[in-house]
DRENTI-545992 format. One record per residue (C-alpha): x, y, z. Coordinates in steps of 0.001 Angstrom, whole numbers, plus 500000, padded with zeros to 6 digits. Layout:
N
XYZ
...
***
This chain:
346
500226499958499934
501591503077499336
502127505844501694
499559509046502241
501529512359502118
500929514329504962
500699518286504999
499804520062508066
499115523781508103
499302525269510738
499085528519512526
497731530431515542
494491531668514869
493499534752512655
496726534262510561
495719532619507045
495538529180507151
492131528806505492
493390530951502663
496752529156502248
494613526042501589
492767528222498898
495732528950497470
496330525036497376
493653524302495582
493065527048493497
496391526008491905
496048522276491657
495286521069488404
493338517892489702
492512518095493684
490720514810493545
493026512587495319
493234515092498178
491276514950501937
491037517935503901
491121517862507945
489495520289509778
490270520925513121
487948523744514648
488031524669518410
484601525318519169
480797522879517878
481012524906515126
483596524951511633
482752527749509495
486245527601507624
485224523365506488
481729525134504766
484579527875502847
486337525070501143
483544523141500113
482612525957497929
485937524184496088
484103521164495735
486620519397497767
486559516122500650
486139518406504145
486283515911507367
485338518135510207
486252517507513466
484958520155515951
484397521004519693
488071520791521460
491772520883520330
493234518048518672
495637516656521476
492950516236524037
489207516505523415
489151514860519949
492496513286519661
491073509883519367
488238511223516349
491303512487514519
493361509612514838
490054507263513655
489624509657511476
492908509931509681
492629505713509504
488976505397507679
490193508185505336
492913506176504556
490945502796504123
488030504862502353
489512507255500045
493757505739499584
494584509177498692
497435510769497850
497645513693500235
495981514989503363
495615518633504034
495481519021507951
494381522701509366
494752522926513189
493081524734515697
494730528190515774
495642526802519410
496225523840518975
499640522590519695
501870521253515920
503700518792518056
500738516684519476
499132516840515749
502573515455513940
502690512565516811
499667511198516400
500657510876512298
503427509693513352
501780506858514854
501250505080511521
504606504668509670
503154502338507381
500610504442506208
501633507369506097
504437509906505113
504644513850507098
505335516122503838
505436519609505240
504913521187508380
503594524100507760
503396527429510330
501901531367508999
502495533414510854
500889537106511084
504344539549511052
501987542276512575
501321540057515836
504163537993515645
506294539496519347
502409539901520605
501512536361520586
504531534816521247
504662537228524569
500734536795525706
500101533228524318
503418531407525322
504198527509524638
500616527751522208
502388529984520043
505704528623520021
505146525027519596
503763525693516406
506915527438515390
509499524814517209
507741522347515529
507154523245511788
509673522319508977
508455525698507125
507417529223508288
505485531199505879
504227534742506700
501220536455506048
500451540072506432
503609541141504378
502343543845502927
502017545558506132
506115545578506620
506515548799505793
503094550616506631
503768549505510643
507451549915510398
507971545554511207
511715544539511637
511444541393509865
515051540312510390
513949540861513725
510788537951513704
513412536089511549
516222535467514862
513263535126517092
512168532129514997
515865530939514558
516041530637518091
513421528386518501
514028526815515786
517122526984513715
516239524340511583
513304525909509975
513194527159506210
512099530973506510
510235532078503103
509032535538503199
507958536118500052
504130537950499440
502379534215498124
501626535545494941
505516535352494528
505250531551494717
503599528506493699
502052526411496535
502601523219494873
506621523870494457
506375524708498031
504805521394498948
507265519159496520
510585520672498135
511256522828494616
511682525955496874
514445526515498187
514748524578501788
515543521301504169
514385518327502067
513075514779503736
513290516013507290
510794515398509879
510577516745512946
509952514158516079
507392517113518205
509860517166520631
511637520896520456
513154520528517468
514398517580516818
514887516493512980
514513512974511789
516477512554508791
513399509766507369
510154509405508390
510490505666510101
513573506298511521
512568506147515397
515614507438516981
516573510656517107
518516511657520346
515027512702522097
514237509886524601
511122509043522564
510646506048520485
508505506932517773
507764503666516234
506298502496519848
503423505299520762
499984503775522039
497504504104519238
494834504405520718
493806507454521910
491114508508524127
488994511410524890
488657513864527502
485230515293528845
485072519284528909
485861518452532501
489583517435531481
490228514103533785
493834514063531902
494666511204533249
491786508971530241
493898510453527411
496832508634527234
498999511896526623
501628513605529016
499557516834530462
502605518350531890
502132520979529356
498870523676529141
496138522605527005
494048525130524801
490526524082526542
492147524795529978
493508528558528307
490918529539525906
486862529588525671
484619529676522458
481290530859522330
478491529988518675
475910532983518825
472769532589516402
472246535613515182
468819536334514270
468473539834513715
469388540758509789
471798543741510379
473123545973507505
477265545535506745
477721549066508686
476111547439512058
477957544733512107
481212546442511470
480371548662514117
479551545300516290
482676544162515152
484654547099516324
483128547008519533
484950543826520558
488459546129520011
487270549143522034
485812547270524815
488014545047527367
484975544240529658
483761541692526768
487199539413526828
490846538749525348
489091538709522329
491279536650519754
489240535918516771
485966536002515609
484136534493512178
480744533700510600
477758534850508707
475021537122509519
471543538029507654
471721540999505757
467880541025504328
468127539369501234
471308537675501610
474164536811504170
477048538863505281
480484536474505993
483190538589508380
486280537623509572
488413539502512714
491381539692514504
492031542577516402
492512545324514588
491232544033511604
487985543819510011
486704541802507165
483191541458505294
482065540642502711
478359538778500905
478418535222501204
477407533038498285
475898530469500627
472896530572502491
473508528950505935
472236529812508806
473593533052510336
475553531733512787
478998533880514653
482109531966516549
483858533909519206
487183532713520700
489571534397522985
490740534104526571
488133535026530007
485335536060527706
482122537529529451
479436534911527792
476485537096528796
477444540664527529
478891539174523923
475844537436524025
473925540892524299
476050542459522128
474834540498519388
471804539747520578
469872542553521560
***
């Protein structure tokens, strides 16, 4: 049986992962033998619906980070996808607060079935140091365990006076093996990147133990003390109360579901684009709502839907071709759920 290539497109909330996957889809001449796995933190997967517009197979896993509460579902999903579709490639878009080390570890449980190709982390240069300082290991883990770094919002570098060399130096301190591509996305082919036709390390896989590199996917010795061939294939699941002893992972590190929270709101009121924009601006202005890192979804606007994407300081709103039921998802820390619900549903 031929091995299926796995590409992981990682990155913190709002960095542009889904946009980059759409670039891959649009540049591929044939996407029929590729499956996308979408992992969303929360009960609703917004991005999966966006990708389905391109006619691709999307497998959704919701309600938690891959490491803990859905690790069993993820483990089961990649094996079911292999059995059902025999795809040449699986593209995984983890939750923005998922740890790349945990995701890659599960994928490496089946060296006879899968070969990890690229572990790409996308970094928003406008928020790099702020997120690195504020979100610690949730942010740095995605850098430490990637083999390729892409930047988003490079067009803001000069306008915001961003020192890109300082960001690169910081990245190299976390992962001196990683290949950094500091080009606008329209300046390179995503397919060339996935097939290692761009300059950078080739045939190196991280082992998920803080930057170690494996020269071959099946090599179980990287000097970190882990046996990569003797991984427990039977991941359990955790409830929201996080009984960590039940899921078979080392829980000496933090979990996204402990640090972050999310809220899904069904908005029944139709609103204009102007009103939606003003509501989203309130997320920046009102600290009593909590530390909001990401908001996205759809609201009704009379004869159509408006879809939106929010990260601190940036709002994008467009007319949606879908007629899905209006719903929005907000992710952050210390969220004041009652006040947020009142804001959108008053």
